[in-house]
C-alpha positions as CSV (number, residue, x, y, z in Angstrom):
1,M,-0.6,6.3,34.9
2,N,-2.7,7.6,31.9
3,K,-1.3,7.1,28.4
4,A,-2.3,8.7,25.2
5,A,-1.4,8.2,21.5
6,I,-1.2,11.0,19.0
7,L,-1.6,10.1,15.3
8,L,0.2,12.7,13.2
9,G,-0.1,13.2,9.4
10,S,2.6,12.5,6.9
11,N,4.0,16.0,7.1
12,A,3.8,16.5,10.8
13,T,6.9,16.9,13.0
14,V,7.5,16.7,16.8
15,S,9.0,19.8,18.3
16,S,12.7,19.3,19.3
17,D,12.0,20.4,22.9
18,I,9.6,17.5,23.5
19,A,10.9,14.9,21.1
20,P,13.2,13.3,23.7
21,E,10.3,13.0,26.1
22,V,7.9,11.0,23.8
23,P,8.4,7.7,22.1
24,T,8.0,8.0,18.4
25,I,6.8,5.3,16.1
26,V,6.8,5.7,12.3
27,Q,4.8,3.4,10.1
28,Q,5.2,3.4,6.3
29,L,1.9,3.0,4.6
30,P,1.5,1.3,1.2
31,A,2.4,3.2,-2.0
32,I,-0.3,3.9,-4.6
33,E,1.0,1.0,-6.8
34,E,0.6,-1.4,-3.9
35,I,-2.9,-0.2,-3.2
36,S,-3.9,-0.5,-6.9
37,S,-2.4,-4.0,-7.1
38,Y,-4.4,-5.1,-4.0
39,L,-7.6,-3.5,-5.2
40,A,-7.3,-5.3,-8.6
41,Q,-7.1,-8.6,-6.7
42,V,-10.0,-8.1,-4.4
43,L,-12.2,-6.2,-6.9
44,P,-11.7,-8.1,-10.2
45,D,-15.0,-6.8,-11.7
46,Y,-13.9,-3.2,-11.4
47,S,-12.2,-1.4,-14.3
48,R,-8.6,-0.4,-14.2
49,S,-9.5,3.3,-14.3
50,D,-11.9,2.8,-11.3
51,I,-9.2,1.1,-9.3
52,H,-6.7,3.8,-10.2
53,A,-9.2,6.5,-9.2
54,T,-9.9,4.8,-5.8
55,A,-6.1,4.3,-5.1
56,N,-5.5,8.0,-6.0
57,A,-8.3,9.1,-3.6
58,W,-6.8,7.0,-0.9
59,C,-3.4,8.7,-1.4
60,R,-4.9,12.2,-1.7
61,H,-6.4,11.9,1.8
62,G,-3.0,11.3,3.3
63,M,-3.6,7.6,3.9
64,S,-0.6,6.5,2.0
65,R,2.9,7.4,0.8
66,H,3.5,8.3,-2.8
């Protein structure tokens, strides 16, 4: 049996006619504050504004929750 996984964006939905047929897994990604905090720890030489800009870019590309 072949299996496939589909990665959906944060605003995606599964049609109600197929929802009962497919297992759905939801994963909450880190919030911008958590990303900023982590980046500040691993990149201590970077400015606060650079870290904030990087965290914002991460969130803008749909890789996190706000």
